[in-house]
N, C-alpha and C positions, 0 to 999 in steps of 0.2 A: 749814449749808452750806460752809463753809472756813472752817477754827480755826486762822488764819493763824500765833502762837506757833509750835503743834504744830507746822504742817505747813511750818512756816519752819527751825524745830529738830530737824524730821527730815530737810531737802533738803542742810541743812549738816553733818549728821552721814554723810551717804550719802558727800559731795563732800570733806570728811576723809578717812573711810574709802577712800575711791579714790585721795586726793592722796598717802596715805601708808602704805600696801600696798604700791608698788614698791622705799617706802626699809627700810621690813620688812622685804621677803623681795626685796634684791637681786638681778640677773640678769636678760639680755635675754633670755632665754625667754621669763622671766612678764611682763615688761615689752612684749612682741611680743604677749602672750596676749590682753594686757589691755589695747592700744590697739585691738586687734582686735573687740575686744568692745565697746567704746567704741565703733567703727565701726558694729557691728550694731545699739546701742542710736539711734543715730543714724536709721536708717532703718527701726526699730522704729517708732518714734516719730512719722518721718515717716510713717508707713503709720495707726499708730493717728486722727492727724489727721484724716483724710478718710474711709476706710473705718470704724473705728471710729466714729467721731462719725454718720454719713452712712447708718451700714448694708451701704451698698455696697461690697463685698469685691472687692479688687483684686486679681486673682489674675498682673497681669502685672509689677508694682510694679520688677524689676529691670531693668525698661525703661528707666526712669529715672538708675537705676545704675549700666548700661552707658554712657551716651548722654552721662550725666556723668565718668567712669573715661575714656571715647572721646574727648571732646574734650579733657579731661586731655592722654590720652596723644599727638594730634596736632598740639597748638597746642605741646606741651615740644618735640617731638624731632622733626616737621616742620617748622616754624615757629620754631622755637627761641625761644618765648614763658614768661617766667619761671614759673614755676609756683604764685606767689601771682594771677597773671588768670586763671587757667582754674579757680580757686574757685569767682567768678562770672561767665565763662563757663560752666561746668557749668551752674550757675543756671538760667541764661536760658535755656541750652538742653535741659536737661530741661524748663520752662518751657514751650516752644516745642510740644514734643515731644505734653508734656500736654494743652496747647491743641487741637494735630492729633487727637488720639484720643482725649477728652473731647469736642469740641463733636458729633460724628457719637453718641459710644458711649454717653453719661452718659442719652441718651433713651430707651433697650434699658429692658426690665420685667426683671424676674426674674432669672436669672445670665445676662445672655447681657450686659453690661457686661464682667464678669470675663472672661467666654471672651476676648470680644473683646481683653477690656488683655490676656491669655495669651498669646491670636494675634501679637501686638502685638512680643511678648516676644521669641515663638519666632522671627518675621519676621526681626528685626534681630540673631539670632543667625543665624542663616542665612544675611542676607546678608554680615555679617562672614567667613563663609569663604568663599561668593561670590566675594567681591573681595577676594581673597587676598593679590593684589598691592600693595593701599591700605592693607592691615588687617594684613596681618602672618599672616592665616587664624589655624591652631588656633596656631600657637604667640604671635599678640598684637604688641602694640608693649611695645620691651624698650627699656630706657637711660634712661626718663624722671628727672629729677633728683629729690631727695629735698631739702621746701619744710625741712627744721629737721632735718640731721643730726647731730646727738645726739634717739638713740632716747627717754629719760628725758622731755628739753624734747619729739617730736612725741606722746607717748604725754599729757602736761599740757595741747599745743593742743589735741589731739586731747579731751579731757575740756571742757576751757571750752567749744567748740563744741555740744558733746552736753549741758550747761546750758544754757551758753542758749539752743536749739535747742530745746529741754525749755523753760525756760519764758516762751520766745514761745508758744508752742503751747499751753503750756497758762492762758497768760491770753487768748490766743483765743476757746482750748475754753470758761473760764468767763466771755467778756461775749456782749452781744448775736448775738453769729455763729455759736457754738458752740452758745447758747442756739434760735437758726434752726435748724442742722444736727443739732441731735437733734431736733428739731421732723418734719424732714426723715426720720429714719431712724421714729417713732414712727407717722407717716399724711401722708404725702406728698400724697396727693391733699385732706384738708383744709386744708396750706399754700398750694397749690393755688387752694383757694375761697377762702383767706382772704387771696390779692392777691402773695404770695410769691412770687417770680422764683427759681422749685425748682435749675432748669435753672442760673441765673446763681452762684448760690450751690455749688452740686457743682462745678462748671468749676473757680470760684476758689477753692475747698478742692483740689480734684485739683490746680492749678495750684501752692498752696502748696505740699503734701504730695511734688510730683515736685519742689521748689529744693530743700528738705532736701534727700532723697535724693540729688538728682545731685548737691550738694556734699558730702554725705557716697561719692558714687562716687571723686569730686575728688579726695578727700583717700587712700582708698584707693589709689590707682592711684600716688598721690606716697610711698604709702608702702611697696607693693610694687615699687614701680620700675619695674613691666609691667601690662598692660592686658590681656586674653586672654577669647576671648568667653561664655565662662562664665561671666560677671557677668550675663547675659543669660536665662539658665538658670531653667528653672521652680525648681529643686529653691533658686534663692536665694531665690524668691519667698515659696514655702512655709516655708523653713525661719526668714527673717522674721514671717509671719503664725502659725505656731507661737512665737513667741516673745513676739506680744504676745497671744495667746493665754492662754501662762504667766502674763505678768507683770498682765494683766487689762483687757482689749478696753475702749475708749473714757474710759480714764483719763488715760491720756498718760503721763503716771509709773510708768508698773505697766508699759508694753514693756521701758523702762528694765531693770528687777532682771530684768526676761527674759530679755532677748538676754544682759547678765552674767553669768545665772546661767547658762543652755543653753553658753555659750561654752567657760564652765570649769569647767561639768560634760562636756563632751567632750573636753578638756584632763588632765582628772582618772582619767580613762576610757582612756586609752591605756592603759595596764599592764596595762589587763584583755585585751588580743592579740582575737583571737577575734570574743570574746565581749560587746568594750566597744557592739556596735551592737545587740543583744539587749536590753545593762541598760540603755546608753539612748534605747529602744523601748519597754520596758515601763517605762521612770521617765515616761516625756510620756503614752503611754497611762494611770495611773496617775492623771496631775495631771489632764487631762483628762477623764476620767469621775468623778475624785472628785470632786473640783474642776471644776465648770463655768467661774464666774467666773474663777481665775485663782488664781496666788499669791499673786506678790508683794500688791496690794492691797487685796485681801482683811486681809492679813495689817496691815497696813500702819491699816484701819478697826478693826482688832480692839485694837492699839498704840494705837492716840488713845484710843479707847472706852476703855481698862484707864486711857490718864489724863486722864479726863473731859471731854474735847471733843468737843463736839457737832455730831452730822451737820447 
């Protein structure tokens, strides 16, 4: 099931690599790209915990990201609240929206939950534009204060949050809680017949997922120093889902690698100009077609096997 020495070594090696990378290749540009990739990693991990484990795909994950970001924006610019308080506030607001959306939608069968969540994100994006006097409209909210003024310091803070988030969600995924979520994905009707409160576990997992997505949204807002309705866009959710599939769904750690890999790939392809989008799309299609279980997690499993670790 879980070979602790090997997996802990792999985690330590990854953290060390991410920590020394900006020291080996110094420069604000690379640090900025790495910071964004780490924040996307938080979003991808939070999506995978609920949707990957339960099989109920959430096409509106950007709803929680945007709610967290706008919560940070309003608190910091309008009320003058210290930016550090916006992180827990963003988590609370995202959880409230998860509860509001989850109670009526998680009882739906088939693809209707995914469509309902997508609709929620689209509606919030439109509301940000309609009430432009309060939200800033397309320009959004500007003038947020940075959590940490040193760019490298903020990167290490974001990396630390990613590590803690991943460790916590992996612990939950490997506990009885995670076992129940996987059972729901396998056969929800049997779980209900066994007396498991399926709705409770799905809503609770959505709330946990939303909390970390909201925290990531607040971090992103304080890093970019502005918030825009684009955070609610469907493309944000689709990008995160793609990162999860590339990393390996329902593995928790896989989406971290998928997020960092795709963000770095996007930046590396900038020199290809107008060919960039085609090369990126073809690469994604190749990974998803030839590696349906993802790239990162299966690769790590092969490495574990070569080291003699048992599954």
